[in-house]
A tleap script that builds the chain and sets N, CA, C and O, in Angstrom:
source leaprc.protein.ff14SB
mol = sequence {
  NMET THR GLY ASN PRO ALA ARG ASP LEU LEU
  ALA ALA LEU GLY ALA ASP PRO ALA ASP GLU
  ASP LEU ALA GLY THR PRO ARG ARG ALA THR
  ALA ALA TYR ALA GLU LEU LEU THR PRO VAL
  PRO PHE THR PRO THR THR PHE GLY ASN ASP
  GLU GLY TYR ASP GLU LEU VAL VAL ALA ARG
  ASP ILE ALA PHE SER SER LEU CYS ARG HIE
  HIE LEU LEU ARG PHE THR GLY VAL ALA HIE
  VAL GLY TYR PRO PRO GLY ASP ARG ILE LEU
  GLY LEU SER LYS LEU ALA ARG GLY ARG THR
  VAL THR SER ALA LEU ARG GLY ARG ILE ARG
  ASP ASP PRO ARG THR ARG ALA GLU PHE LEU
  ALA LEU ALA THR THR MET ARG CGLY
}
set mol.1.N position { -34.233 -16.661 3.806 }
set mol.1.CA position { -32.709 -15.892 5.018 }
set mol.1.C position { -33.045 -16.996 5.689 }
set mol.1.O position { -34.022 -17.698 5.951 }
set mol.2.N position { -31.657 -16.886 5.916 }
set mol.2.CA position { -30.980 -17.864 6.668 }
set mol.2.C position { -30.002 -18.149 7.995 }
set mol.2.O position { -29.861 -18.941 8.927 }
set mol.3.N position { -29.579 -17.254 7.565 }
set mol.3.CA position { -29.104 -16.593 9.014 }
set mol.3.C position { -28.058 -16.375 8.894 }
set mol.3.O position { -27.476 -15.514 9.553 }
set mol.4.N position { -27.417 -17.235 7.845 }
set mol.4.CA position { -26.120 -17.245 6.861 }
set mol.4.C position { -25.869 -16.277 5.869 }
set mol.4.O position { -26.329 -16.390 4.732 }
set mol.5.N position { -25.074 -15.207 6.279 }
set mol.5.CA position { -25.010 -14.750 4.714 }
set mol.5.C position { -24.205 -14.575 3.599 }
set mol.5.O position { -24.389 -13.964 2.546 }
set mol.6.N position { -23.073 -15.371 4.125 }
set mol.6.CA position { -22.395 -16.196 2.928 }
set mol.6.C position { -23.573 -17.640 2.229 }
set mol.6.O position { -23.570 -17.997 1.051 }
set mol.7.N position { -24.263 -18.100 3.082 }
set mol.7.CA position { -25.283 -18.880 2.225 }
set mol.7.C position { -27.009 -18.326 1.617 }
set mol.7.O position { -27.946 -18.904 1.066 }
set mol.8.N position { -26.804 -17.233 1.980 }
set mol.8.CA position { -28.520 -15.997 1.680 }
set mol.8.C position { -27.583 -15.517 0.299 }
set mol.8.O position { -28.129 -15.815 -0.763 }
set mol.9.N position { -26.285 -14.835 0.176 }
set mol.9.CA position { -25.780 -14.422 -1.192 }
set mol.9.C position { -25.447 -15.182 -2.263 }
set mol.9.O position { -25.423 -14.778 -3.426 }
set mol.10.N position { -25.046 -16.874 -1.685 }
set mol.10.CA position { -25.446 -18.250 -3.180 }
set mol.10.C position { -26.370 -17.927 -3.349 }
set mol.10.O position { -26.713 -17.851 -4.529 }
set mol.11.N position { -27.313 -17.549 -2.320 }
set mol.11.CA position { -29.067 -17.936 -2.947 }
set mol.11.C position { -29.098 -17.338 -4.020 }
set mol.11.O position { -29.025 -17.548 -5.230 }
set mol.12.N position { -29.351 -15.743 -2.585 }
set mol.12.CA position { -29.360 -15.090 -3.825 }
set mol.12.C position { -28.569 -14.640 -5.363 }
set mol.12.O position { -28.863 -13.715 -6.120 }
set mol.13.N position { -27.879 -15.290 -5.440 }
set mol.13.CA position { -26.871 -15.497 -7.175 }
set mol.13.C position { -28.024 -16.748 -7.811 }
set mol.13.O position { -27.949 -16.850 -9.035 }
set mol.14.N position { -28.792 -17.449 -7.311 }
set mol.14.CA position { -29.076 -18.063 -7.809 }
set mol.14.C position { -29.235 -19.545 -7.681 }
set mol.14.O position { -30.005 -20.457 -7.980 }
set mol.15.N position { -28.033 -19.289 -7.045 }
set mol.15.CA position { -26.889 -21.022 -6.253 }
set mol.15.C position { -28.049 -22.016 -5.263 }
set mol.15.O position { -28.945 -21.358 -4.734 }
set mol.16.N position { -28.053 -22.874 -5.119 }
set mol.16.CA position { -28.606 -23.283 -4.436 }
set mol.16.C position { -27.287 -23.048 -3.568 }
set mol.16.O position { -26.224 -22.899 -4.169 }
set mol.17.N position { -27.317 -23.014 -2.346 }
set mol.17.CA position { -27.074 -23.202 -0.970 }
set mol.17.C position { -25.851 -25.252 -0.592 }
set mol.17.O position { -24.682 -25.580 -0.390 }
set mol.18.N position { -27.729 -26.171 -0.774 }
set mol.18.CA position { -27.566 -27.168 0.245 }
set mol.18.C position { -26.911 -28.156 -1.344 }
set mol.18.O position { -27.000 -29.383 -1.389 }
set mol.19.N position { -26.377 -27.430 -2.344 }
set mol.19.CA position { -25.890 -28.198 -3.307 }
set mol.19.C position { -24.119 -28.917 -2.590 }
set mol.19.O position { -23.186 -28.346 -2.025 }
set mol.20.N position { -24.283 -29.958 -2.874 }
set mol.20.CA position { -22.767 -31.125 -1.972 }
set mol.20.C position { -21.801 -29.942 -2.956 }
set mol.20.O position { -21.286 -29.194 -2.125 }
set mol.21.N position { -21.340 -29.469 -4.491 }
set mol.21.CA position { -19.970 -28.233 -4.534 }
set mol.21.C position { -19.882 -27.885 -3.748 }
set mol.21.O position { -18.879 -27.830 -3.036 }
set mol.22.N position { -21.985 -27.126 -3.391 }
set mol.22.CA position { -21.407 -25.372 -2.602 }
set mol.22.C position { -21.243 -26.248 -1.509 }
set mol.22.O position { -20.140 -25.739 -1.312 }
set mol.23.N position { -21.331 -27.222 -0.483 }
set mol.23.CA position { -21.404 -26.818 1.179 }
set mol.23.C position { -20.216 -26.625 1.676 }
set mol.23.O position { -20.140 -26.963 2.857 }
set mol.24.N position { -18.879 -26.043 1.039 }
set mol.24.CA position { -18.147 -25.513 2.266 }
set mol.24.C position { -17.430 -23.998 1.791 }
set mol.24.O position { -16.250 -23.681 1.946 }
set mol.25.N position { -18.526 -23.180 1.167 }
set mol.25.CA position { -18.077 -22.511 0.398 }
set mol.25.C position { -18.850 -20.766 1.382 }
set mol.25.O position { -18.613 -19.568 1.228 }
set mol.26.N position { -19.793 -21.547 2.333 }
set mol.26.CA position { -20.189 -20.513 3.088 }
set mol.26.C position { -18.506 -20.618 3.847 }
set mol.26.O position { -17.469 -20.249 3.295 }
set mol.27.N position { -18.612 -21.156 5.082 }
set mol.27.CA position { -16.677 -21.916 5.387 }
set mol.27.C position { -15.644 -20.670 5.188 }
set mol.27.O position { -15.133 -19.793 5.885 }
set mol.28.N position { -15.632 -21.301 3.225 }
set mol.28.CA position { -14.357 -20.667 2.693 }
set mol.28.C position { -14.440 -19.307 2.264 }
set mol.28.O position { -13.559 -18.648 1.714 }
set mol.29.N position { -15.848 -18.888 2.646 }
set mol.29.CA position { -15.909 -17.211 1.685 }
set mol.29.C position { -15.464 -16.292 3.090 }
set mol.29.O position { -14.575 -15.448 2.989 }
set mol.30.N position { -16.140 -16.530 4.352 }
set mol.30.CA position { -16.233 -15.955 5.476 }
set mol.30.C position { -14.585 -15.803 6.424 }
set mol.30.O position { -14.123 -15.135 7.349 }
set mol.31.N position { -14.171 -16.850 5.522 }
set mol.31.CA position { -12.768 -17.140 5.592 }
set mol.31.C position { -11.977 -15.533 5.223 }
set mol.31.O position { -11.405 -14.611 5.805 }
set mol.32.N position { -12.379 -15.930 3.941 }
set mol.32.CA position { -11.601 -15.275 3.255 }
set mol.32.C position { -12.319 -13.614 3.100 }
set mol.32.O position { -11.929 -12.955 2.135 }
set mol.33.N position { -13.200 -13.070 3.916 }
set mol.33.CA position { -13.392 -12.281 4.077 }
set mol.33.C position { -13.308 -12.421 5.285 }
set mol.33.O position { -14.453 -12.553 5.719 }
set mol.34.N position { -12.684 -12.460 5.963 }
set mol.34.CA position { -12.366 -11.940 7.540 }
set mol.34.C position { -10.722 -12.089 6.907 }
set mol.34.O position { -10.052 -11.459 7.724 }
set mol.35.N position { -10.048 -12.478 6.139 }
set mol.35.CA position { -8.308 -12.461 5.869 }
set mol.35.C position { -7.833 -10.910 5.169 }
set mol.35.O position { -6.729 -10.365 5.195 }
set mol.36.N position { -9.090 -10.469 4.566 }
set mol.36.CA position { -8.898 -9.354 3.122 }
set mol.36.C position { -8.960 -8.284 4.094 }
set mol.36.O position { -8.226 -7.301 3.995 }
set mol.37.N position { -10.557 -8.555 5.869 }
set mol.37.CA position { -10.698 -7.477 6.068 }
set mol.37.C position { -9.375 -7.117 7.511 }
set mol.37.O position { -9.070 -6.045 8.032 }
set mol.38.N position { -8.911 -8.409 7.749 }
set mol.38.CA position { -7.653 -8.039 8.980 }
set mol.38.C position { -6.395 -7.377 8.688 }
set mol.38.O position { -5.339 -7.898 8.330 }
set mol.39.N position { -6.691 -6.000 8.917 }
set mol.39.CA position { -4.774 -5.606 8.457 }
set mol.39.C position { -3.778 -6.414 9.682 }
set mol.39.O position { -3.688 -7.102 10.699 }
set mol.40.N position { -2.922 -5.371 8.174 }
set mol.40.CA position { -1.636 -6.203 9.326 }
set mol.40.C position { -0.791 -5.414 9.853 }
set mol.40.O position { -0.475 -4.230 9.736 }
set mol.41.N position { -0.397 -6.554 10.632 }
set mol.41.CA position { 0.451 -5.323 11.634 }
set mol.41.C position { 1.044 -5.107 11.626 }
set mol.41.O position { 2.044 -5.808 11.469 }
set mol.42.N position { 0.994 -2.851 11.931 }
set mol.42.CA position { 2.927 -2.705 11.779 }
set mol.42.C position { 2.697 -1.956 13.192 }
set mol.42.O position { 1.778 -1.404 13.798 }
set mol.43.N position { 4.228 -2.292 13.384 }
set mol.43.CA position { 4.931 -0.869 14.247 }
set mol.43.C position { 5.675 0.015 14.078 }
set mol.43.O position { 6.870 -0.225 14.250 }
set mol.44.N position { 5.255 1.384 13.675 }
set mol.44.CA position { 7.094 1.863 12.666 }
set mol.44.C position { 8.228 1.455 13.175 }
set mol.44.O position { 8.325 0.338 13.684 }
set mol.45.N position { 9.368 2.416 13.098 }
set mol.45.CA position { 10.313 2.624 13.703 }
set mol.45.C position { 11.122 3.928 13.298 }
set mol.45.O position { 11.509 4.162 12.153 }
set mol.46.N position { 11.233 4.382 13.912 }
set mol.46.CA position { 11.706 5.701 13.943 }
set mol.46.C position { 14.006 5.729 14.224 }
set mol.46.O position { 14.942 4.998 14.548 }
set mol.47.N position { 13.807 6.608 13.951 }
set mol.47.CA position { 15.628 6.917 14.614 }
set mol.47.C position { 15.971 8.370 14.423 }
set mol.47.O position { 15.257 9.304 14.057 }
set mol.48.N position { 17.104 8.333 14.725 }
set mol.48.CA position { 17.203 9.364 15.574 }
set mol.48.C position { 17.897 10.408 13.672 }
set mol.48.O position { 17.958 9.539 12.802 }
set mol.49.N position { 18.196 11.410 13.254 }
set mol.49.CA position { 18.862 12.113 12.483 }
set mol.49.C position { 19.911 12.653 12.925 }
set mol.49.O position { 19.808 13.880 12.918 }
set mol.50.N position { 21.030 12.221 13.368 }
set mol.50.CA position { 21.958 12.365 13.674 }
set mol.50.C position { 22.752 12.919 12.797 }
set mol.50.O position { 23.855 13.361 13.120 }
set mol.51.N position { 22.234 12.966 11.444 }
set mol.51.CA position { 23.150 13.657 10.161 }
set mol.51.C position { 22.804 14.865 10.113 }
set mol.51.O position { 23.516 15.766 9.670 }
set mol.52.N position { 21.630 15.003 10.585 }
set mol.52.CA position { 21.335 16.272 9.820 }
set mol.52.C position { 20.448 15.327 8.414 }
set mol.52.O position { 20.196 15.960 7.389 }
set mol.53.N position { 20.173 14.306 8.481 }
set mol.53.CA position { 19.524 14.650 6.789 }
set mol.53.C position { 17.809 15.628 6.216 }
set mol.53.O position { 16.833 15.303 6.892 }
set mol.54.N position { 17.642 16.283 5.524 }
set mol.54.CA position { 17.599 16.954 4.826 }
set mol.54.C position { 16.992 16.958 3.716 }
set mol.54.O position { 16.544 18.065 3.417 }
set mol.55.N position { 16.716 15.758 2.645 }
set mol.55.CA position { 16.760 15.648 1.495 }
set mol.55.C position { 15.345 14.877 1.825 }
set mol.55.O position { 15.071 14.450 2.946 }
set mol.56.N position { 14.344 14.745 0.479 }
set mol.56.CA position { 12.999 14.189 0.891 }
set mol.56.C position { 13.703 12.420 0.366 }
set mol.56.O position { 14.487 11.814 -0.365 }
set mol.57.N position { 12.453 12.298 1.651 }
set mol.57.CA position { 13.221 9.934 1.479 }
set mol.57.C position { 11.189 10.006 1.139 }
set mol.57.O position { 10.248 10.678 1.563 }
set mol.58.N position { 11.326 9.231 0.462 }
set mol.58.CA position { 10.308 8.243 -1.206 }
set mol.58.C position { 10.639 6.924 -0.718 }
set mol.58.O position { 11.691 6.402 -0.349 }
set mol.59.N position { 9.496 6.549 -0.817 }
set mol.59.CA position { 8.324 4.584 -0.613 }
set mol.59.C position { 7.708 4.889 -1.603 }
set mol.59.O position { 6.621 5.452 -1.731 }
set mol.60.N position { 8.743 4.337 -2.645 }
set mol.60.CA position { 7.846 3.721 -3.726 }
set mol.60.C position { 7.009 2.670 -4.446 }
set mol.60.O position { 7.843 1.825 -4.768 }
set mol.61.N position { 5.989 2.320 -4.812 }
set mol.61.CA position { 5.155 1.110 -5.267 }
set mol.61.C position { 5.061 -0.101 -3.553 }
set mol.61.O position { 5.671 -1.169 -3.485 }
set mol.62.N position { 4.404 0.314 -2.705 }
set mol.62.CA position { 4.025 -0.226 -2.029 }
set mol.62.C position { 2.446 -0.824 -2.492 }
set mol.62.O position { 1.369 -0.236 -2.392 }
set mol.63.N position { 2.661 -1.882 -2.904 }
set mol.63.CA position { 1.289 -2.679 -2.941 }
set mol.63.C position { 0.291 -2.780 -1.262 }
set mol.63.O position { 0.831 -3.015 -0.181 }
set mol.64.N position { -1.405 -2.505 -1.481 }
set mol.64.CA position { -1.622 -3.384 -1.049 }
set mol.64.C position { -3.607 -3.397 -1.670 }
set mol.64.O position { -4.229 -2.883 -2.600 }
set mol.65.N position { -3.882 -4.143 -0.701 }
set mol.65.CA position { -5.592 -4.659 -1.249 }
set mol.65.C position { -6.991 -4.021 -0.246 }
set mol.65.O position { -6.848 -3.339 0.769 }
set mol.66.N position { -8.223 -4.423 -0.800 }
set mol.66.CA position { -8.456 -3.944 0.327 }
set mol.66.C position { -10.463 -4.124 -0.048 }
set mol.66.O position { -10.686 -5.161 -0.672 }
set mol.67.N position { -10.778 -3.919 0.027 }
set mol.67.CA position { -11.880 -4.079 0.583 }
set mol.67.C position { -12.871 -3.616 0.241 }
set mol.67.O position { -13.409 -3.448 1.335 }
set mol.68.N position { -13.978 -3.048 -0.919 }
set mol.68.CA position { -14.908 -1.781 -1.306 }
set mol.68.C position { -17.041 -2.381 -0.408 }
set mol.68.O position { -17.801 -3.330 -0.601 }
set mol.69.N position { -17.069 -1.365 0.317 }
set mol.69.CA position { -17.858 -1.551 1.466 }
set mol.69.C position { -18.439 -1.625 0.360 }
set mol.69.O position { -18.732 -2.796 0.599 }
set mol.70.N position { -18.984 -1.422 -0.869 }
set mol.70.CA position { -20.294 -1.303 -1.607 }
set mol.70.C position { -20.508 -1.912 -2.264 }
set mol.70.O position { -21.694 -2.176 -2.459 }
set mol.71.N position { -19.385 -2.588 -3.105 }
set mol.71.CA position { -19.717 -4.328 -3.191 }
set mol.71.C position { -18.937 -4.664 -3.147 }
set mol.71.O position { -18.282 -4.829 -4.176 }
set mol.72.N position { -18.367 -5.063 -1.690 }
set mol.72.CA position { -17.435 -6.696 -1.206 }
set mol.72.C position { -16.461 -6.723 -2.540 }
set mol.72.O position { -16.173 -7.856 -2.927 }
set mol.73.N position { -15.945 -5.669 -3.254 }
set mol.73.CA position { -14.953 -6.571 -4.259 }
set mol.73.C position { -14.002 -5.792 -4.032 }
set mol.73.O position { -13.911 -4.579 -3.842 }
set mol.74.N position { -12.580 -7.504 -4.119 }
set mol.74.CA position { -11.743 -6.771 -3.891 }
set mol.74.C position { -10.508 -5.665 -4.501 }
set mol.74.O position { -10.409 -5.855 -5.713 }
set mol.75.N position { -9.657 -4.700 -4.080 }
set mol.75.CA position { -8.592 -3.313 -5.008 }
set mol.75.C position { -7.584 -3.883 -4.682 }
set mol.75.O position { -7.239 -4.539 -3.700 }
set mol.76.N position { -7.177 -3.603 -5.513 }
set mol.76.CA position { -5.454 -3.154 -5.177 }
set mol.76.C position { -5.189 -2.126 -6.663 }
set mol.76.O position { -5.628 -1.752 -7.750 }
set mol.77.N position { -4.049 -2.059 -5.614 }
set mol.77.CA position { -3.153 -1.082 -5.916 }
set mol.77.C position { -2.041 -0.586 -5.321 }
set mol.77.O position { -1.626 -1.447 -4.546 }
set mol.78.N position { -1.324 0.423 -5.301 }
set mol.78.CA position { 0.346 0.657 -4.903 }
set mol.78.C position { -0.106 2.410 -4.806 }
set mol.78.O position { -0.673 3.403 -5.262 }
set mol.79.N position { 0.539 1.880 -4.000 }
set mol.79.CA position { 0.768 3.165 -3.121 }
set mol.79.C position { 2.495 4.575 -3.411 }
set mol.79.O position { 3.347 4.147 -4.189 }
set mol.80.N position { 2.708 5.671 -2.926 }
set mol.80.CA position { 4.160 6.229 -2.924 }
set mol.80.C position { 3.706 7.359 -1.538 }
set mol.80.O position { 2.879 8.266 -1.444 }
set mol.81.N position { 4.322 6.992 -0.956 }
set mol.81.CA position { 4.638 8.115 0.694 }
set mol.81.C position { 6.438 8.915 0.521 }
set mol.81.O position { 7.408 8.385 -0.020 }
set mol.82.N position { 6.386 10.121 1.098 }
set mol.82.CA position { 6.535 10.961 0.776 }
set mol.82.C position { 6.887 12.226 1.964 }
set mol.82.O position { 6.178 13.144 2.376 }
set mol.83.N position { 8.158 11.866 2.266 }
set mol.83.CA position { 8.408 12.800 3.489 }
set mol.83.C position { 9.748 13.707 3.807 }
set mol.83.O position { 10.913 13.309 3.765 }
set mol.84.N position { 9.299 14.976 4.123 }
set mol.84.CA position { 10.578 15.119 4.238 }
set mol.84.C position { 11.043 15.415 5.547 }
set mol.84.O position { 10.612 16.389 6.163 }
set mol.85.N position { 12.456 14.130 6.322 }
set mol.85.CA position { 12.659 14.049 7.674 }
set mol.85.C position { 13.154 15.425 8.506 }
set mol.85.O position { 13.710 16.364 7.936 }
set mol.86.N position { 12.878 15.395 9.864 }
set mol.86.CA position { 12.852 15.872 10.819 }
set mol.86.C position { 13.762 15.537 12.562 }
set mol.86.O position { 14.971 15.533 12.790 }
set mol.87.N position { 13.361 15.454 12.889 }
set mol.87.CA position { 14.514 15.421 13.416 }
set mol.87.C position { 14.746 13.926 14.497 }
set mol.87.O position { 15.265 13.636 15.575 }
set mol.88.N position { 13.836 13.159 13.167 }
set mol.88.CA position { 13.765 11.503 12.982 }
set mol.88.C position { 13.391 11.328 12.482 }
set mol.88.O position { 12.419 12.042 12.238 }
set mol.89.N position { 13.668 10.058 11.587 }
set mol.89.CA position { 13.202 8.623 10.656 }
set mol.89.C position { 12.478 8.034 10.379 }
set mol.89.O position { 12.722 6.839 10.543 }
set mol.90.N position { 11.398 8.313 9.906 }
set mol.90.CA position { 11.122 6.113 9.792 }
set mol.90.C position { 11.705 5.670 9.015 }
set mol.90.O position { 12.135 6.251 8.019 }
set mol.91.N position { 11.841 4.574 9.293 }
set mol.91.CA position { 12.382 2.815 9.085 }
set mol.91.C position { 11.342 2.389 7.690 }
set mol.91.O position { 10.366 1.897 8.256 }
set mol.92.N position { 11.166 2.353 6.726 }
set mol.92.CA position { 10.720 2.347 5.961 }
set mol.92.C position { 10.804 0.970 5.063 }
set mol.92.O position { 10.434 0.925 3.890 }
set mol.93.N position { 11.506 -0.473 6.006 }
set mol.93.CA position { 11.706 -1.310 5.014 }
set mol.93.C position { 10.274 -2.434 5.685 }
set mol.93.O position { 10.490 -3.601 5.360 }
set mol.94.N position { 9.079 -2.281 6.428 }
set mol.94.CA position { 8.345 -3.053 7.059 }
set mol.94.C position { 7.543 -2.087 5.774 }
set mol.94.O position { 6.469 -2.660 5.594 }
set mol.95.N position { 7.609 -1.181 5.064 }
set mol.95.CA position { 6.223 -1.674 4.121 }
set mol.95.C position { 6.252 -2.847 3.092 }
set mol.95.O position { 5.173 -3.057 2.539 }
set mol.96.N position { 7.384 -3.713 2.711 }
set mol.96.CA position { 6.695 -4.493 2.349 }
set mol.96.C position { 7.701 -4.701 1.314 }
set mol.96.O position { 8.826 -5.052 1.670 }
set mol.97.N position { 7.421 -4.516 -0.018 }
set mol.97.CA position { 8.234 -4.571 -1.360 }
set mol.97.C position { 8.420 -3.018 -2.206 }
set mol.97.O position { 8.752 -2.738 -3.358 }
set mol.98.N position { 8.008 -2.158 -0.948 }
set mol.98.CA position { 7.983 -0.627 -1.380 }
set mol.98.C position { 9.810 -0.538 -2.034 }
set mol.98.O position { 10.985 -0.893 -1.944 }
set mol.99.N position { 9.491 -0.297 -2.237 }
set mol.99.CA position { 11.199 0.757 -2.257 }
set mol.99.C position { 11.476 2.337 -2.057 }
set mol.99.O position { 10.660 3.250 -1.931 }
set mol.100.N position { 12.382 2.357 -2.063 }
set mol.100.CA position { 12.839 3.812 -0.480 }
set mol.100.C position { 14.019 3.392 -1.782 }
set mol.100.O position { 14.609 2.427 -2.268 }
set mol.101.N position { 13.799 5.426 -1.964 }
set mol.101.CA position { 14.180 6.252 -2.758 }
set mol.101.C position { 14.778 7.701 -2.017 }
set mol.101.O position { 13.772 8.391 -1.851 }
set mol.102.N position { 15.790 8.336 -1.584 }
set mol.102.CA position { 16.386 9.184 -1.449 }
set mol.102.C position { 16.802 10.418 -2.283 }
set mol.102.O position { 16.987 9.864 -3.366 }
set mol.103.N position { 17.099 11.865 -2.515 }
set mol.103.CA position { 18.653 12.438 -3.240 }
set mol.103.C position { 19.506 13.168 -2.045 }
set mol.103.O position { 19.071 13.382 -0.914 }
set mol.104.N position { 20.421 13.405 -2.386 }
set mol.104.CA position { 21.227 14.112 -1.949 }
set mol.104.C position { 21.628 15.279 -2.669 }
set mol.104.O position { 22.701 14.992 -3.200 }
set mol.105.N position { 21.343 16.313 -2.920 }
set mol.105.CA position { 21.299 17.449 -4.281 }
set mol.105.C position { 22.580 18.263 -3.585 }
set mol.105.O position { 22.706 18.136 -2.367 }
set mol.106.N position { 23.551 19.106 -4.322 }
set mol.106.CA position { 23.913 19.792 -3.403 }
set mol.106.C position { 24.617 20.861 -5.149 }
set mol.106.O position { 24.629 20.767 -6.376 }
set mol.107.N position { 25.146 21.912 -3.849 }
set mol.107.CA position { 25.771 22.824 -4.696 }
set mol.107.C position { 24.598 23.767 -5.167 }
set mol.107.O position { 23.691 24.182 -4.446 }
set mol.108.N position { 24.792 24.045 -6.586 }
set mol.108.CA position { 23.642 25.256 -6.960 }
set mol.108.C position { 22.720 23.789 -8.012 }
set mol.108.O position { 22.573 23.995 -9.216 }
set mol.109.N position { 22.257 22.599 -7.473 }
set mol.109.CA position { 21.689 22.361 -8.354 }
set mol.109.C position { 20.727 22.103 -7.043 }
set mol.109.O position { 19.524 21.965 -7.266 }
set mol.110.N position { 21.257 22.022 -5.529 }
set mol.110.CA position { 19.925 22.303 -4.460 }
set mol.110.C position { 18.945 23.289 -4.377 }
set mol.110.O position { 17.744 23.549 -4.457 }
set mol.111.N position { 20.838 23.989 -4.041 }
set mol.111.CA position { 20.747 26.291 -4.169 }
set mol.111.C position { 18.766 27.283 -4.923 }
set mol.111.O position { 17.759 27.897 -4.571 }
set mol.112.N position { 19.898 26.385 -6.698 }
set mol.112.CA position { 18.561 27.035 -7.830 }
set mol.112.C position { 17.533 26.429 -8.336 }
set mol.112.O position { 17.758 25.439 -9.033 }
set mol.113.N position { 16.530 26.743 -8.180 }
set mol.113.CA position { 15.327 25.999 -7.994 }
set mol.113.C position { 14.704 25.423 -9.963 }
set mol.113.O position { 14.197 24.361 -10.325 }
set mol.114.N position { 15.050 26.649 -10.755 }
set mol.114.CA position { 15.633 26.321 -12.225 }
set mol.114.C position { 17.250 24.901 -12.237 }
set mol.114.O position { 17.512 23.905 -12.911 }
set mol.115.N position { 17.507 25.187 -11.788 }
set mol.115.CA position { 18.370 23.877 -12.231 }
set mol.115.C position { 18.216 23.098 -12.136 }
set mol.115.O position { 18.504 22.331 -13.055 }
set mol.116.N position { 17.659 22.637 -11.005 }
set mol.116.CA position { 16.802 22.250 -9.691 }
set mol.116.C position { 16.591 20.935 -10.748 }
set mol.116.O position { 17.011 19.788 -10.899 }
set mol.117.N position { 15.485 22.067 -11.481 }
set mol.117.CA position { 14.174 21.618 -12.449 }
set mol.117.C position { 14.274 20.935 -13.350 }
set mol.117.O position { 13.483 20.094 -13.777 }
set mol.118.N position { 15.981 21.464 -13.981 }
set mol.118.CA position { 16.067 21.445 -15.018 }
set mol.118.C position { 17.266 19.963 -15.043 }
set mol.118.O position { 17.867 19.412 -15.966 }
set mol.119.N position { 17.211 19.724 -13.599 }
set mol.119.CA position { 18.927 18.355 -13.614 }
set mol.119.C position { 17.201 17.537 -13.229 }
set mol.119.O position { 17.087 16.614 -14.036 }
set mol.120.N position { 16.212 17.590 -12.511 }
set mol.120.CA position { 15.623 16.073 -12.096 }
set mol.120.C position { 14.379 16.188 -13.358 }
set mol.120.O position { 13.329 15.589 -13.126 }
set mol.121.N position { 14.527 17.082 -14.900 }
set mol.121.CA position { 13.261 16.905 -15.909 }
set mol.121.C position { 14.528 15.830 -16.844 }
set mol.121.O position { 13.937 15.270 -17.767 }
set mol.122.N position { 15.764 15.517 -16.815 }
set mol.122.CA position { 16.430 15.344 -17.545 }
set mol.122.C position { 16.569 14.029 -17.110 }
set mol.122.O position { 16.179 13.170 -17.901 }
set mol.123.N position { 17.146 13.569 -15.778 }
set mol.123.CA position { 17.778 12.761 -15.005 }
set mol.123.C position { 16.310 11.435 -14.968 }
set mol.123.O position { 16.458 10.251 -14.664 }
set mol.124.N position { 14.660 12.273 -15.470 }
set mol.124.CA position { 13.306 11.615 -14.977 }
set mol.124.C position { 13.807 10.874 -16.390 }
set mol.124.O position { 14.197 9.707 -16.405 }
set mol.125.N position { 13.727 11.858 -17.761 }
set mol.125.CA position { 13.794 10.678 -19.421 }
set mol.125.C position { 14.713 10.378 -19.374 }
set mol.125.O position { 14.615 9.725 -20.412 }
set mol.126.N position { 16.428 10.095 -18.869 }
set mol.126.CA position { 17.422 9.531 -19.024 }
set mol.126.C position { 16.106 8.105 -18.271 }
set mol.126.O position { 15.870 7.068 -18.890 }
set mol.127.N position { 15.851 8.242 -17.727 }
set mol.127.CA position { 15.858 6.016 -17.491 }
set mol.127.C position { 15.258 5.478 -17.889 }
set mol.127.O position { 15.161 4.300 -17.542 }
set mol.128.N position { 14.243 6.184 -19.173 }
set mol.128.CA position { 13.398 4.952 -19.578 }
set mol.128.C position { 14.162 4.021 -20.351 }
set mol.128.O position { 13.642 2.982 -20.758 }
savepdb mol mol.pdb
quit
């Protein structure tokens, strides 16, 4: 053990940490893990719901990546976040490339659960 985890990992994998080709690897690996494990600053913004909007707000396809602590491997995915607004509406534009969708249903489609389910089922199958 050298006391340098990245050098020790190279040695454990059978690589020679003293090899000239690997001279900068411990520094680069440490910098890469530090970047991967440093969260992007995020300060949520809210707005008054002056119009009384009460339909579901959904931000879709928010890309994320993290690190498995057990294997030290990166994983990626997408998240979907939704909420019914109350007195305040959350500003979702800071969620990078996430796509925000809302609904505004009126009349029978809003009030009758069967009609609403039928409409949404048909609208979903027609997107493809």
